[in-house]
C-alpha positions as CSV (number, residue, x, y, z in Angstrom):
1,M,0.0,0.0,0.0
2,D,2.9,2.3,0.6
3,V,3.9,2.1,-3.1
4,F,0.4,3.2,-4.1
5,F,0.6,6.3,-2.0
6,I,4.1,7.1,-3.3
7,I,3.0,6.8,-6.9
8,V,0.0,9.0,-6.4
9,I,2.1,11.7,-4.6
10,V,4.8,11.6,-7.3
11,F,2.1,12.0,-10.0
12,L,0.6,15.0,-8.2
13,L,4.0,16.6,-7.7
14,L,4.7,16.1,-11.5
15,N,1.3,17.8,-12.1
16,I,2.6,20.8,-10.1
17,V,5.9,20.8,-12.0
18,M,4.0,20.9,-15.3
19,G,1.8,23.7,-13.9
20,L,5.0,25.7,-13.1
21,F,6.1,25.2,-16.7
22,R,2.8,26.6,-17.8
23,V,3.2,29.6,-15.5
24,W,6.6,30.2,-16.9
25,R,5.8,29.8,-20.6
26,G,2.0,30.4,-20.6
27,P,1.0,32.5,-23.6
28,A,-1.9,34.2,-21.9
29,V,-2.8,35.5,-18.5
30,A,-5.8,33.2,-18.5
31,D,-3.4,30.2,-18.6
32,R,-1.6,31.5,-15.5
33,L,-4.9,32.1,-13.7
34,L,-6.0,28.5,-14.4
35,T,-2.7,27.3,-13.2
36,T,-3.2,28.9,-9.8
37,Q,-6.4,27.0,-9.5
38,L,-4.5,23.8,-10.5
39,F,-2.0,24.5,-7.6
40,G,-4.8,24.8,-5.1
41,T,-6.6,21.6,-6.3
42,T,-3.4,19.6,-6.5
43,G,-2.2,20.8,-3.1
44,M,-5.5,19.7,-1.6
45,A,-5.2,16.3,-3.3
46,I,-1.7,15.9,-1.9
47,L,-2.9,16.7,1.6
48,M,-5.8,14.3,1.3
49,V,-3.5,11.5,0.2
50,L,-1.2,12.2,3.1
51,A,-4.1,12.2,5.5
52,G,-5.1,8.8,4.2
53,Y,-1.5,7.5,4.5
54,L,-0.7,8.9,7.9
55,G,-4.2,8.5,9.4
56,E,-4.2,12.2,10.4
57,L,-7.8,13.5,9.9
58,T,-6.7,17.0,10.8
59,L,-4.9,17.2,7.4
60,L,-8.4,17.0,5.8
61,N,-9.3,20.2,7.5
62,V,-6.1,21.8,6.3
63,A,-6.9,20.6,2.8
64,I,-10.3,22.1,2.8
65,T,-9.0,25.4,4.1
66,F,-6.3,25.4,1.5
67,N,-8.8,24.9,-1.3
68,V,-11.1,27.7,0.0
69,L,-8.1,30.0,0.0
70,A,-7.1,29.0,-3.5
71,I,-10.6,29.8,-4.7
72,L,-10.5,33.2,-3.1
73,L,-7.1,33.8,-4.7
74,V,-8.4,33.0,-8.2
75,I,-11.4,35.3,-7.7
76,S,-9.1,38.1,-6.6
77,L,-6.8,37.6,-9.5
78,V,-9.6,37.6,-12.0
79,K,-11.0,40.9,-10.5
80,V,-7.5,42.5,-10.7
81,W,-7.1,41.2,-14.3
82,K,-10.4,42.6,-15.4
83,N,-9.7,45.9,-13.8
84,K,-6.4,46.1,-15.7
85,K,-8.2,45.4,-18.9
86,G,-10.7,48.2,-18.2
87,E,-13.6,45.9,-17.8
88,T,-14.8,47.3,-14.4
89,K,-18.2,46.4,-13.2
């Protein structure tokens, strides 16, 4: 069972590495905004896998909090991006 958890965590970390590549090379601001959401979701998934592996249920609360903060970050970034483009509402 340990090998399964290691494979899942390595896959999720590779997902973050590919997201970093998209942030670095991303042709548009929208790509970078979507990547921030990817980081939040992937970070939450890593914490949930660790919670299952270690048996620490408090990590689930941390994962949920992390995901809510990631959603708020994306909303804030979209509002700033729209204000920069002159699309105020």
